[in-house]
C-alpha positions as CSV (number, residue, x, y, z in Angstrom):
1,M,-2.0,18.5,98.4
2,R,-1.8,21.9,96.9
3,P,-2.6,22.2,93.2
4,I,0.9,23.3,92.2
5,L,2.6,20.5,94.1
6,L,0.2,18.0,92.6
7,A,0.9,19.3,89.1
8,L,4.7,18.9,89.7
9,C,4.3,15.4,91.0
10,C,2.3,14.5,87.9
11,L,4.9,16.2,85.7
12,F,7.9,14.4,87.0
13,H,6.7,11.1,88.4
14,L,3.8,9.8,86.4
15,P,4.8,7.3,83.6
16,A,3.9,8.0,80.0
17,A,0.4,7.3,79.1
18,A,1.3,4.8,76.3
19,Q,4.3,2.8,75.2
20,P,6.8,5.2,73.5
21,S,6.9,5.0,69.7
22,L,10.2,5.3,67.8
23,V,10.4,6.6,64.2
24,V,13.7,6.2,62.2
25,P,14.7,7.2,58.7
26,G,13.8,4.7,56.0
27,D,17.0,5.1,54.1
28,L,20.1,6.8,55.5
29,S,21.7,7.3,52.2
30,V,19.4,9.9,50.9
31,P,20.5,13.6,50.9
32,D,18.3,14.6,53.8
33,P,17.2,11.6,55.9
34,A,14.4,12.3,58.4
35,P,15.4,12.7,62.1
36,V,14.9,10.1,64.7
37,Q,11.8,10.8,66.7
38,I,10.3,9.3,69.8
39,D,6.9,10.0,71.1
40,G,4.9,8.9,74.2
41,L,7.5,9.8,76.8
42,A,6.6,11.5,80.0
43,P,7.1,15.3,79.8
44,L,10.7,16.3,80.3
45,Q,11.7,12.6,80.7
46,I,15.3,11.6,80.0
47,V,15.8,9.0,77.2
48,A,19.0,7.4,75.9
49,L,19.1,6.7,72.2
50,E,21.7,4.3,70.7
51,T,22.5,3.2,67.2
52,V,24.3,0.0,66.2
53,R,25.6,-0.8,62.8
54,R,27.8,-3.7,61.9
55,A,30.7,-2.9,59.6
56,G,30.9,-4.6,56.2
57,E,33.8,-6.9,57.2
58,G,31.7,-8.2,60.1
59,S,34.1,-8.2,63.0
60,T,33.5,-4.7,64.2
61,S,30.4,-2.5,64.7
62,F,29.8,1.3,65.0
63,V,27.8,2.5,68.0
64,G,26.4,6.0,68.4
65,S,24.6,7.4,71.4
66,G,22.9,10.5,72.8
67,T,21.0,11.4,75.9
68,F,18.0,13.6,75.4
69,R,15.3,15.3,77.5
70,A,11.8,15.1,76.1
71,D,9.7,18.3,75.6
72,A,6.5,19.2,77.4
73,L,4.6,16.9,75.0
74,G,6.9,13.9,75.7
75,R,8.7,14.1,72.4
76,V,12.3,13.9,71.2
77,Q,13.4,14.9,67.7
78,T,17.1,14.7,66.9
79,D,17.0,17.7,64.6
80,V,15.6,20.1,67.3
81,T,16.3,18.4,70.6
82,P,19.9,18.9,72.0
83,S,21.9,15.9,72.9
84,R,23.1,16.3,76.5
85,Q,25.9,13.7,76.3
86,G,26.9,10.7,74.2
87,T,29.2,10.2,71.2
88,Y,28.1,13.7,70.0
89,R,26.5,16.8,71.6
90,G,24.4,19.5,70.0
91,I,21.6,19.4,67.5
92,A,21.9,17.3,64.4
93,A,19.3,15.1,62.7
94,T,22.0,12.6,61.8
95,G,24.3,12.9,64.7
96,L,23.5,9.5,66.2
97,F,24.8,7.9,63.0
98,W,27.8,9.9,61.9
99,S,29.2,10.2,65.5
100,A,29.2,6.4,65.9
101,R,32.5,4.9,67.1
102,V,33.9,1.5,66.5
103,R,33.8,-1.5,68.9
104,P,34.1,-5.3,68.5
105,A,30.9,-6.7,67.0
106,A,28.5,-8.5,69.3
107,P,26.5,-11.6,68.2
108,D,23.2,-9.8,68.2
109,D,24.4,-6.7,66.2
110,P,22.3,-6.2,63.1
111,P,23.6,-7.3,59.7
112,P,25.6,-4.8,57.5
113,D,23.8,-2.0,55.8
114,T,21.1,-1.9,58.6
115,V,21.1,0.2,61.7
116,R,19.3,-0.7,65.0
117,V,18.0,2.3,66.9
118,S,17.1,1.7,70.5
119,A,15.5,3.9,73.2
120,K,16.1,3.3,76.9
121,V,14.6,5.0,80.0
122,R,16.6,4.4,83.2
123,G,18.4,1.5,81.5
124,T,15.1,-0.2,80.4
125,L,14.5,-0.7,76.7
126,V,11.2,1.1,75.7
127,A,11.4,1.1,71.9
128,S,13.5,-0.1,69.0
129,A,13.4,0.2,65.2
130,V,15.7,-0.6,62.2
131,A,16.9,1.9,59.6
132,T,18.6,0.9,56.4
133,A,21.9,2.5,55.4
134,R,21.5,1.7,51.7
135,P,18.7,2.1,49.1
136,D,16.2,-0.6,48.2
137,R,17.8,-2.5,45.3
138,S,14.5,-3.9,44.2
139,R,13.8,-0.5,42.7
140,M,16.8,-0.7,40.4
141,S,18.5,-3.0,37.9
142,I,22.2,-3.6,38.7
143,S,24.4,-5.3,36.1
144,R,28.1,-5.9,35.5
145,D,27.4,-6.8,31.9
146,T,29.0,-3.9,30.1
147,P,32.1,-3.6,27.8
148,F,34.0,-2.0,30.6
149,A,35.8,-4.3,33.0
150,S,34.3,-4.4,36.5
151,A,32.0,-1.5,35.8
152,V,28.6,-1.3,37.5
153,W,25.5,-0.3,35.5
154,A,22.7,0.6,37.9
155,V,19.4,1.8,36.4
156,P,16.0,2.6,38.0
157,T,13.3,0.1,37.2
158,T,10.8,2.9,36.3
159,P,10.2,3.1,32.6
160,G,11.7,5.8,30.3
161,R,15.1,7.1,29.3
162,H,16.9,8.3,32.5
163,P,19.5,11.0,32.8
164,V,23.0,9.5,33.3
165,V,25.7,9.9,35.9
166,I,29.2,8.5,35.3
167,V,31.0,7.7,38.6
168,L,34.8,8.0,38.8
169,G,36.5,7.0,42.0
170,G,39.9,8.1,43.2
171,S,43.3,6.5,43.4
172,E,41.9,3.2,44.5
173,G,41.0,2.8,40.8
174,G,37.3,3.1,41.0
175,S,36.2,-0.5,41.5
176,A,35.1,-0.1,45.1
177,T,33.6,3.3,44.4
178,A,31.7,1.9,41.4
179,R,30.1,-0.8,43.6
180,E,29.3,1.6,46.4
181,M,28.1,4.7,44.6
182,A,26.3,3.5,41.5
183,P,23.3,2.2,43.4
184,L,23.1,5.5,45.4
185,F,22.6,7.5,42.3
186,A,20.3,5.0,40.7
187,A,18.0,5.2,43.8
188,H,17.7,8.9,43.0
189,G,16.5,8.3,39.4
190,F,19.8,8.3,37.4
191,A,21.1,5.6,35.1
192,T,24.6,5.3,36.6
193,L,27.8,3.8,35.3
194,G,30.4,3.2,38.0
195,L,33.6,3.1,35.9
196,P,36.9,1.6,37.2
197,Y,39.9,3.0,35.2
198,Y,42.9,1.7,37.1
199,D,43.9,-1.5,38.9
200,P,46.2,-0.8,41.9
201,G,46.5,-4.5,42.7
202,Y,45.6,-4.0,46.4
203,D,43.1,-6.9,46.3
204,P,44.1,-10.0,44.4
205,G,40.5,-11.1,44.4
206,D,39.4,-7.9,42.7
207,R,41.7,-7.6,39.8
208,I,40.5,-5.5,36.8
209,S,41.4,-6.6,33.3
210,G,41.8,-4.1,30.5
211,V,42.8,-1.1,32.6
212,P,46.3,0.3,33.5
213,R,48.2,-1.3,36.3
214,S,50.0,1.9,37.0
215,F,48.4,5.3,37.5
216,A,50.1,6.7,34.5
217,E,48.7,8.1,31.3
218,I,45.2,7.0,32.1
219,P,43.2,7.5,28.8
220,V,40.7,10.2,29.3
221,D,39.2,9.5,25.8
222,R,38.0,6.2,27.1
223,L,34.9,8.2,27.9
224,L,34.1,8.5,24.2
225,A,33.4,4.7,24.1
226,V,31.4,5.1,27.3
227,R,29.2,7.7,25.8
228,Q,28.7,5.6,22.6
229,W,27.7,2.6,24.7
230,I,25.3,4.7,26.8
231,G,23.7,6.0,23.6
232,A,22.8,2.4,22.7
233,Q,21.0,1.8,26.0
234,A,17.2,2.0,25.7
235,N,16.9,3.2,29.4
236,A,19.4,6.0,29.3
237,D,19.5,9.4,27.7
238,A,23.0,10.1,26.2
239,D,22.0,13.8,25.8
240,R,21.8,14.2,29.6
241,I,25.1,13.1,31.0
242,G,26.8,14.3,34.2
243,V,30.1,13.1,35.8
244,W,30.7,12.6,39.6
245,G,34.4,12.3,40.5
246,A,36.3,12.2,43.7
247,S,40.0,13.0,44.2
248,K,41.9,11.6,41.2
249,G,38.4,10.9,39.7
250,A,37.7,14.6,40.0
251,E,40.9,15.3,38.1
252,F,39.7,12.9,35.4
253,A,36.3,14.4,35.3
254,L,37.5,18.0,35.0
255,I,40.0,17.1,32.2
256,A,37.1,15.4,30.3
257,A,34.7,18.3,30.9
258,S,37.2,20.7,29.5
259,R,37.4,18.7,26.3
260,Y,33.9,17.2,25.8
261,D,30.8,19.4,25.4
262,W,28.4,16.5,25.8
263,I,29.2,16.6,29.5
264,K,26.5,18.8,31.0
265,V,27.4,18.8,34.6
266,V,30.4,17.8,36.8
267,V,30.5,17.3,40.6
268,A,34.2,17.4,41.6
269,I,34.8,16.2,45.2
270,V,38.1,17.3,46.6
271,P,39.4,18.4,43.2
272,T,42.6,19.7,41.7
273,D,43.2,22.5,39.3
274,L,46.2,20.8,37.8
275,V,47.1,17.5,36.1
276,W,49.6,15.8,38.3
277,E,52.4,13.4,37.8
278,G,51.5,9.7,37.6
279,W,53.1,6.9,39.5
280,G,53.8,3.2,39.2
281,N,55.3,3.2,35.8
282,K,58.9,1.9,35.1
283,G,59.9,4.6,32.7
284,P,60.6,8.3,33.1
285,R,58.2,10.6,34.9
286,T,55.0,11.0,33.1
287,S,51.4,12.4,33.5
288,S,48.6,10.7,35.4
289,F,46.4,11.2,32.3
290,A,46.7,11.1,28.5
291,L,44.5,12.2,25.6
292,D,44.6,10.8,22.1
293,G,47.5,8.6,23.0
294,H,49.7,11.5,24.3
295,A,50.5,12.2,27.9
296,L,49.1,15.5,29.1
297,A,51.4,18.1,30.5
298,F,51.7,17.6,34.3
299,Q,52.9,19.1,37.6
300,P,55.7,17.1,39.1
301,Y,55.6,15.9,42.7
302,E,58.4,17.1,45.0
303,G,59.6,14.7,47.7
304,M,57.5,11.6,46.9
305,A,60.4,9.2,47.3
306,D,60.9,10.5,50.8
307,E,57.3,10.0,51.6
308,L,57.3,6.4,50.1
309,A,60.3,5.6,52.2
310,K,58.3,6.6,55.3
311,S,55.6,4.2,54.3
312,V,58.1,1.3,54.0
313,Q,59.2,2.2,57.5
314,G,55.6,2.1,58.8
315,K,55.5,5.9,59.3
316,P,52.6,8.1,58.0
317,M,53.2,9.7,54.7
318,D,52.5,13.5,54.1
319,L,51.1,13.5,50.6
320,R,49.7,17.0,51.0
321,R,53.4,18.2,51.4
322,V,54.3,16.4,48.2
323,H,51.6,18.4,46.2
324,V,52.2,21.7,47.9
325,R,56.0,21.5,47.4
326,G,55.5,20.3,43.8
327,R,53.6,23.4,42.9
328,I,56.1,25.7,44.7
329,S,59.3,24.0,43.4
330,H,58.2,23.9,39.7
331,P,56.4,27.2,39.0
332,D,57.4,26.9,35.4
333,R,55.2,23.8,35.0
334,V,51.9,25.3,36.4
335,A,50.6,27.0,33.4
336,A,50.9,24.0,31.1
337,A,49.6,21.5,33.7
338,R,46.6,23.6,34.5
339,I,43.3,22.0,33.5
340,P,41.5,24.5,31.1
341,I,38.2,24.2,33.0
342,E,37.1,27.6,31.6
343,N,36.4,25.7,28.4
344,F,33.6,23.8,30.2
345,H,30.4,25.7,29.7
346,G,28.2,23.3,31.8
347,T,27.4,23.3,35.5
348,L,30.2,22.7,37.9
349,L,30.2,21.9,41.7
350,V,33.5,21.7,43.5
351,V,33.9,20.6,47.1
352,G,37.1,21.0,49.1
353,G,38.4,20.3,52.6
354,G,40.6,22.8,54.4
355,K,42.3,20.0,56.4
356,D,42.7,17.7,53.4
357,A,45.8,15.5,54.3
358,L,46.3,14.2,50.7
359,W,46.3,17.4,48.7
360,P,45.1,21.0,49.3
361,S,41.6,20.5,47.8
362,A,40.0,23.6,49.3
363,E,42.6,25.9,47.9
364,M,42.5,24.2,44.5
365,A,38.6,24.3,44.4
366,V,38.9,28.1,45.0
367,R,41.4,28.4,42.1
368,I,39.1,26.5,39.8
369,A,36.3,28.9,40.6
370,A,38.5,31.9,40.1
371,T,39.5,30.7,36.7
372,R,36.0,30.1,35.7
373,K,34.8,33.5,37.1
374,A,37.4,35.3,34.9
375,A,35.9,33.4,32.0
376,R,32.4,34.4,33.1
377,E,31.5,30.8,33.9
378,D,29.7,30.1,37.2
379,T,30.8,27.6,39.7
380,I,29.3,26.3,42.9
381,V,32.0,26.2,45.5
382,L,31.7,24.4,48.9
383,T,34.7,24.5,51.2
384,Y,34.8,23.1,54.7
385,P,37.8,24.5,56.7
386,N,38.0,21.7,59.2
387,A,37.1,18.8,56.9
388,G,39.5,16.4,55.2
389,H,39.7,14.5,52.0
390,L,36.9,12.0,52.3
391,L,33.9,14.2,51.5
392,G,32.1,12.0,48.9
393,G,29.0,10.1,50.0
394,P,26.2,10.3,52.6
395,G,26.6,12.4,55.7
396,T,25.3,9.5,57.8
397,E,28.4,7.3,57.4
398,P,30.5,7.0,60.7
399,A,32.9,9.9,60.4
400,Q,35.6,8.9,62.9
401,P,37.2,6.3,60.6
402,L,37.5,9.0,57.9
403,T,39.7,11.3,59.9
404,G,42.8,9.6,58.8
405,A,42.6,11.6,55.6
406,G,42.4,14.8,57.5
407,G,39.8,16.8,59.4
408,D,37.7,16.2,62.5
409,A,34.7,14.0,62.6
410,A,32.1,16.7,63.0
411,A,33.5,18.8,60.2
412,I,33.7,15.8,57.9
413,A,30.1,14.9,58.7
414,R,29.0,18.5,58.0
415,G,30.9,18.5,54.8
416,R,29.6,15.2,53.5
417,T,26.0,16.2,54.4
418,G,26.3,19.5,52.6
419,A,28.1,18.1,49.6
420,W,25.7,15.2,49.2
421,R,22.7,17.5,49.3
422,T,24.2,20.0,46.9
423,T,25.3,17.1,44.5
424,F,21.7,15.9,44.0
425,D,20.4,19.5,43.8
426,T,23.0,20.2,41.1
427,F,22.3,17.0,39.1
428,D,18.6,17.4,39.4
429,R,18.6,21.1,38.2
430,T,20.9,20.4,35.3
431,L,19.8,16.9,34.1
432,R,16.2,17.1,35.1
433,P,15.2,20.7,34.6
434,S,11.6,21.7,35.3
435,P,9.3,21.9,32.2
């Protein structure tokens, strides 16, 4: 046999010299998880990678897949090796995870918060490994024993006084966000208070005492009591406090930052430049937020009753239109309703989605930055033209279920990945500056 022909036979037909080895990220919730890597394949061999993750409710799972060709050394790395087909195509370190699509759960699917990664060659399993979707809670203390109803206090177990992040969720009231997000920040070294501030009543088993039952005149100055309590905690540094807020929580955070100089940094995910009308109260129209017992000036909605009527009929609401028309229809209210964010002299990151279906967060993020630039205050601005409203959290979360709030899955994953990385860069730089 000629030498060239012999080499080709060896290249395409000989099996790998050893059993392939599969390496997966240790924690998918970190800002930049490692890529999936498989070694020990035959040169140029085709391998199918699959991820399976059971949803928290247990009856469904998310499955991601990609087919890859190994390089000349028999290696596949998902950050450099293009996926040829599957639930996503292209090059992405985390594509196997964010592109996962829902299916009914199977009995052997892994438990929630773990992801099974499998590698198959010609339909035969050659390697498998398990990644975790959440941080190791043994490295933190998580308590609900605070003066603030349903709040979550998550603190690293390492000694010392840690910088602090206050987490403010959106119109769900903050309870679910507190439980979900506080451990993620604590894993990164921050003492974190997930703070619910409103009880929408969606879940009778998750009622929150001591907070408003309507999203109207939410007291921003509640944060003063929060700061005082943080100052009494031996493992927290009340001189290094940042706030992370998403959607209505971003509105809350920006209002607070414009008033309180002890806030050093704010990350505002899908923010607003205005204080908006509240809802759920039985009296006349009023503001979403209040300060010192007085409702703040607000921008009215326009057409909310029509959209709520759609909801009753089982039709989708267009809440973006309500906000856009509210600004256009009441131009005389804009100046008074504007959040005076130029008064905040700390570090600010704003993140908006161009296809946000709830409100025009990208446009409002740009307005915030313009206001601060005129006042010679710097702002970090991230806008993702094809992303929607749900841009807070790790970029490894399955993105398809998030498209209901606007945007396409790939853009949402890209936005969440970029925002998550920049969030920690911003908090680290401001709250943990280098000596």
